C-alpha positions in Angstrom: 59.9 107.8 105.5 58.4 105.3 107.9 60.5 104.1 110.6 59.6 100.7 112.5 60.1 100.6 116.3 61.1 97.2 117.3 59.4 95.6 120.1 61.8 95.0 123.0 61.6 91.3 124.4 61.8 91.4 128.0 63.3 88.1 129.4 61.2 86.8 132.3 63.0 86.4 135.7 62.2 82.5 135.6 61.5 80.0 132.9 58.4 77.7 133.2 60.6 74.8 134.4 62.3 77.1 137.1 58.8 77.9 138.3 57.9 74.3 138.6 61.2 73.6 140.5 60.5 76.3 142.9 56.9 75.3 143.5 57.6 71.5 143.9 60.5 72.3 146.2 58.4 74.6 148.2 55.6 72.0 148.5 58.1 69.4 149.5 59.5 71.7 152.2 56.0 72.3 153.4 55.6 68.7 154.4 59.0 68.6 156.0 58.7 71.8 158.0 55.1 70.9 159.0 56.4 67.7 160.4 58.7 69.4 162.6 56.7 72.4 163.6 53.5 70.4 164.3 55.3 69.1 167.4 55.2 72.4 169.1 51.3 73.1 169.0 50.7 69.4 169.6 52.6 69.8 173.0 49.5 71.1 174.7 47.8 67.7 173.8 50.7 65.2 173.9 52.1 66.1 177.3 48.9 65.4 179.3 48.0 62.4 177.2 51.4 60.7 177.5 52.2 62.1 181.0 55.4 63.6 180.1 57.4 66.5 181.7 58.6 69.7 179.8 62.1 68.1 179.8 60.8 64.9 178.2 58.9 66.9 175.5 62.0 69.1 174.9 63.9 65.8 174.2 61.2 64.5 171.8 61.6 67.8 169.9 65.4 67.7 170.0 65.6 64.0 169.1 64.6 64.8 165.5 67.2 67.6 165.4 70.1 65.6 166.8 69.4 62.7 164.4 69.0 65.1 161.5 72.3 66.5 162.3 74.0 63.1 162.5 72.6 62.0 159.1 73.6 65.2 157.5 77.2 64.6 158.5 77.1 61.1 157.3 75.6 62.1 153.9 77.9 65.1 153.5 80.8 63.0 151.8 78.1 61.5 149.3 76.0 64.5 148.7 78.1 65.4 145.7 78.6 62.1 144.4 75.0 61.4 143.1 72.3 63.0 141.0 70.7 65.3 143.5 67.2 64.4 142.2 67.8 60.7 143.3 69.2 61.7 146.7 66.1 63.8 147.2 63.8 60.9 146.5 65.7 58.5 148.6 65.6 60.6 151.7 62.0 61.8 151.2 60.8 58.4 151.0 62.5 57.5 154.3 61.2 60.9 155.9 57.5 59.6 155.0 58.1 56.1 156.5 59.3 57.9 159.8 56.4 60.2 159.9 54.1 57.1 159.5 55.9 55.6 162.6 55.1 58.7 164.5 51.4 58.3 163.6 51.5 54.8 164.9 53.2 55.6 168.3 51.4 54.3 171.3 53.6 55.7 173.9 56.3 58.3 174.6 59.4 56.1 173.9 57.9 54.7 170.6 57.3 58.4 169.5 60.8 59.3 170.6 62.3 56.5 168.4 60.0 57.4 165.4 61.2 61.1 165.7 64.9 59.8 165.5 64.0 57.8 162.3 62.1 60.8 160.8 65.1 63.1 161.6 67.8 60.7 160.0 66.0 61.0 156.7 64.2 64.6 156.9 67.4 66.3 158.0 69.1 65.7 154.7 66.1 66.9 152.5 66.7 70.7 153.3 70.3 70.6 152.3 69.7 68.6 149.1 66.9 71.1 148.1 69.2 74.2 148.8 72.0 72.6 146.7 69.5 72.2 143.8 68.5 75.9 144.2 72.2 77.0 144.2 73.0 74.9 141.2 70.0 76.1 139.1 69.5 79.8 140.1 72.1 82.7 140.0 72.9 84.8 142.9 71.0 87.9 141.6 67.5 86.1 141.9 68.2 83.6 144.7 66.8 85.8 147.4 63.4 85.8 145.7 63.7 82.0 145.1 64.6 81.5 148.8 61.7 83.8 149.8 59.2 81.8 147.7 60.5 78.5 149.1 60.3 79.9 152.6 56.5 80.3 151.8 56.4 76.7 152.9 56.8 78.0 156.4 53.8 80.2 156.0 51.8 77.4 154.3 52.5 75.1 157.2 51.0 77.9 159.4 47.9 78.6 157.2 47.1 75.2 156.0 49.0 72.5 158.0 48.8 73.5 161.6 45.2 74.6 161.9 44.0 71.5 159.9 46.5 69.4 162.0 45.2 70.8 165.3 41.6 70.4 164.2 42.3 66.7 163.5 44.3 66.4 166.7 41.4 67.8 168.7 38.6 65.9 166.8 40.4 62.5 166.6 43.8 62.1 168.4 47.2 63.6 168.3 48.3 60.9 165.8 46.0 62.4 163.1 48.3 65.2 161.9 51.1 62.8 161.3 48.9 60.6 158.9 47.8 63.9 157.2 51.4 64.7 156.4 52.1 61.3 155.1 49.2 61.4 152.7 50.0 64.8 151.6 53.7 64.0 151.1 53.1 61.2 148.7 52.0 63.8 146.0 55.3 65.9 145.7 57.3 62.7 145.9 55.5 61.3 142.7 55.7 64.6 141.0 59.5 64.9 141.6 60.1 61.3 140.4 58.1 61.9 137.1 58.6 65.6 136.2 62.1 66.7 137.6 65.0 66.6 135.4 68.3 65.1 136.8 70.4 67.5 138.6 74.0 66.2 137.8 76.1 68.9 136.3 78.3 68.9 139.5 79.4 65.3 138.8 81.9 66.5 136.2 83.6 68.7 138.9 84.5 66.0 141.3 88.1 65.2 141.9 88.1 63.7 145.4 88.8 59.9 145.4 86.2 59.0 147.9 83.4 60.4 149.9 85.3 60.6 153.2 88.2 62.6 151.6 85.6 64.9 150.0 83.8 65.5 153.4 87.1 66.1 155.1 88.2 68.7 152.7 84.8 70.5 153.0 84.8 70.5 156.8 88.5 71.7 157.0 88.0 74.4 154.4 88.8 77.8 156.2 86.4 79.7 154.0 83.4 77.8 155.0 84.1 77.9 158.8 82.4 81.3 159.3 79.2 80.1 157.6 79.0 77.1 159.8 79.5 79.1 162.9 76.8 81.6 161.8 74.4 78.9 161.1 75.0 77.5 164.6 73.8 80.7 166.2 71.0 81.3 163.8 69.4 78.1 164.7 69.4 79.0 168.4 66.5 81.4 168.4 63.8 79.6 166.7 64.5 76.2 168.3 64.4 77.8 171.8 61.1 79.4 171.6 59.2 77.3 169.2 58.8 74.0 171.2 57.0 75.6 173.9 55.0 78.3 171.9 51.6 76.7 172.2 51.9 75.7 175.8 53.0 79.2 176.6 50.1 80.8 174.7 47.6 78.4 176.5 49.0 78.4 180.1 50.4 81.9 180.3 48.7 84.1 177.7 45.2 82.6 178.4 44.6 81.5 174.8 42.0 78.8 174.5 43.3 75.6 172.9 40.6 75.8 170.3 41.8 79.2 169.3 45.4 78.0 168.5 44.4 77.2 164.9 43.3 80.9 164.5 46.5 82.2 166.0 48.8 80.1 163.7 46.5 80.5 160.7 46.4 84.3 160.7 50.1 84.5 161.3 50.6 82.2 158.4 48.4 84.2 156.1 50.5 87.2 156.6 53.6 85.1 156.3 52.5 84.3 152.6 53.2 88.0 151.8 56.3 88.5 154.0 58.2 85.5 152.4 58.5 86.6 148.8 58.5 90.2 149.8 61.5 89.9 152.1 63.3 87.8 149.4 62.6 90.5 146.8 63.8 93.3 149.2 67.0 91.3 150.0 67.7 91.1 146.1 67.1 94.8 145.6 68.2 96.5 148.9 70.9 94.1 149.8 70.5 90.8 151.6 72.5 92.0 154.8 70.5 95.2 155.1 67.2 93.3 155.1 68.5 90.9 157.5 69.5 93.4 160.0 66.1 95.0 159.7 64.4 91.7 160.3 66.6 91.0 163.2 65.8 94.1 164.9 62.0 93.6 164.5 62.3 90.1 165.8 64.2 91.1 168.8 61.7 93.7 169.7 58.8 91.2 169.2 60.6 88.5 171.2 61.2 90.9 174.1 57.4 91.8 174.1 56.2 88.3 173.6 58.1 86.5 176.2 57.0 88.9 178.9 53.3 88.9 178.2 50.9 87.8 180.8 47.2 87.0 180.2 46.5 88.8 176.8 43.6 89.3 174.4 43.9 87.0 171.4 44.1 89.9 168.8 47.1 91.3 170.6 48.8 87.9 170.6 48.1 87.6 166.9 49.6 91.0 166.3 52.7 90.3 168.1 53.2 86.8 166.3 52.4 88.3 162.8 55.3 90.9 163.3 57.6 88.4 164.9 57.2 86.0 162.0 57.8 89.0 159.5 61.2 89.5 161.1 61.9 85.7 161.2 61.2 85.3 157.5 63.3 88.2 156.5 66.2 86.7 158.6 65.6 83.2 157.0 65.3 84.3 153.4 68.4 86.6 153.3 70.5 84.5 155.6 70.0 81.4 153.6 70.5 83.3 150.3 73.9 84.5 151.6 75.2 81.2 153.0 74.2 79.5 149.8 76.7 81.7 147.9 79.7 80.5 150.1 80.5 77.0 148.7 82.4 76.2 145.3 80.1 74.3 142.8 82.0 70.9 143.4 81.3 71.3 147.2 77.7 72.5 147.3 76.2 69.2 148.4 78.7 68.5 151.0 78.7 72.0 152.4 74.8 72.2 152.5 74.8 68.8 154.3 77.3 69.8 156.9 75.6 73.2 157.2 72.3 71.5 157.7 73.8 69.2 160.4 75.3 72.2 162.3 71.9 73.7 162.1 70.2 70.7 163.5 72.7 70.0 166.2 72.5 73.7 167.3 68.7 73.5 167.2 68.5 70.2 169.0 70.8 71.5 171.7 68.8 74.8 172.0 65.4 72.8 172.2 67.1 70.5 175.0 68.4 73.4 176.9 65.0 75.1 176.6 63.4 72.2 178.2 65.8 72.5 181.2 65.3 76.1 181.6 61.5 76.0 181.5 59.7 74.7 184.6 56.0 74.2 185.3 54.8 75.9 188.5 52.1 74.8 190.7 49.7 77.1 188.9 50.4 75.2 185.7 52.1 78.1 184.1 55.4 77.9 182.4 58.1 79.8 184.3 61.4 81.3 183.0 60.1 81.8 179.3 61.4 85.4 179.5 64.9 84.0 180.3 64.7 82.1 176.9 63.8 85.5 175.2 67.0 87.1 176.7 69.2 84.2 175.3 67.5 84.5 171.9 68.0 88.3 171.6 71.7 87.9 172.8 72.3 85.3 170.0 70.7 87.5 167.4 73.1 90.3 168.3 76.1 88.2 167.7 74.6 86.9 164.5 74.3 90.4 163.1 78.1 90.9 163.4 79.0 87.5 162.1 76.8 87.9 159.1 78.4 91.2 158.3 81.8 89.4 157.8 80.1 86.7 155.9 78.4 89.2 153.7 81.8 90.8 152.9 83.1 87.3 152.1 80.3 86.8 149.5 80.7 90.3 148.1 84.5 89.6 147.5 83.6 86.2 145.9 81.0 87.7 143.6 83.4 90.4 142.5 86.0 87.9 141.3 83.4 85.8 139.6 82.3 89.0 137.8 85.9 89.8 136.8 86.3 86.2 135.5 83.2 86.4 133.6 84.2 89.5 131.8 87.5 87.8 130.9 85.8 84.8 129.6 83.4 86.6 127.3 86.5 87.5 125.3 87.1 83.6 124.7 84.4 82.2 122.2 82.7 79.1 123.6 84.0 79.7 127.2 81.7 79.5 130.2 81.8 79.9 133.9 79.8 77.9 136.3 78.7 79.9 139.2 
């Protein structure tokens, strides 16, 4: 008697359309992240050309963050009232216009105003993107999705910063902003043509107006811990990043022409770390991977901020390990925070959370500009003090995220129980 062994069909982790959404959101995030990150390495060029102090440069960096935070709060009440695709296109168009103004800036004050305009639009893009991810992807794979989207961070290092620095050195510091505008048109067109509407959340809205919706979201006690955690999460990166290139050139002895190599190699490794840490977060537990990434980052920050003149290969090695820790923290913490809001609040929650992040980051960049001084030897002083502040904030966040992780686990346990009950009811469904 012949027996037929049926072939088991293995369902892929992501559909073709889901892969498209991940890829296009990652590309879009690449342009937004690059616009913010490019200010740091350009600092070594902009400061002498525009004759501005470290405090003024810190203000130029934080101006983007402050305006982004303000726009996020203003948009929070409306974030769940419209199709997320349309919101994304609206704010992305404004972001490209603001970046073009940066490219046209003839002096410091014009640049400062252009950064404010860019932040007003760019600050909302990340929250809308995260709301789309949370709408479309279940929690079990969200770490991997966040990890892939965080590859935009790596791509900005590998492709954007080296090319931007090359253009800035060959032409002028305005050139990288023109590069971002030209590259940013591509994902905008693709989203407008290919992305489907993201509007299932509209059926869940019960608040009468946008301000009532924002008020209820802000005052929700279940969301408060997430907002506070995000506040401290933003402190570290925003404090060290604005003066990273200046510190490398003035204190570590790295030549300006070697900065593209430093950022490029660090970014190449980040291409691996982003998806890997997201995958490990889904398999080993997001909080566990976050703690491991935090410990690695703290060790590297302690080493990096206390270096003197150092060979390029050692600086690269320290940066690679530091970025590995940073990406582990970003992918896992973002996935955990995304699980907190209810479906009808996701847009507002993400906008407020983004605003909190931007305000905290802007304040951190501003304070960093007050802590850092330039000595007679042209070196930056008190950079190690920033390292101590960053490490202290990371220790506090580890504790806060522990309680946030418990909150997520309780919520996911309840969701699973409800699903099991609903499976007994034909035609019933649960929106995660």
